[in-house]
C-alpha angles and dihedrals in degrees: 000000000000121000107236102153113067100157144001090215116114133173098231140019088249091058088046092054091049089051089051089056091050090049089052093049092048090051089058092047092052092046094047108023094180110096088193092058093045091051091050092050097044097082089054099051097033091068097040115097094206091051092049092049090049090050090050090052091054091050090048091051091050091047089053089054093048092046091052091049088055094048086246088294091299094303092282 
């Protein structure tokens, strides 16, 4: 298994949000390692409002984690 995450530290909230998205994507990849299966499922969940809301909730949870790791960017 390759090491791709070396730190949760980011310079800005924007970078932190982008990291949260990557964390969310990687979670899906680890859960369903078959790219073929993910590609087959994507058209189903990408047009389902409940699935999109659930994905947004996962990103928000990951952003909360990244923000805490960055001390909320020093409370600026």
